[in-house]
N, C-alpha and C positions, 0 to 999 in steps of 0.2 A: 484536719478537714472540714471539724466541725464549725471553727471558728472562721474557714473562711463562707461556708453556706450562710453564716449568722450574719457577714459583711455584706455578702450580695443580698439575702433578706431586706436588710437595713437601707442599703442602697435602693433596692425596689421600693421600697416603702417611702422611702424620701421621693422618688422620681414620682409617684401618684399624688404625692401630697402637690408637688409643683402642679402637675396638670390641673389637679382640682380647682387649687387655690392660685390666684394670682400674683398674694404676694409669700406662696411659697419660697422663691426665691433668696426673697429678704430674710426669714426667718431662717433658711441656711446659713448664711453667713456673716 
């Protein structure tokens, strides 16, 4: 259960980064 929560938190952080920086998508891939 903890792993799933951490994964969700990581995804949320990445999403917020994408929204903040236009180059966020490039950094992701």
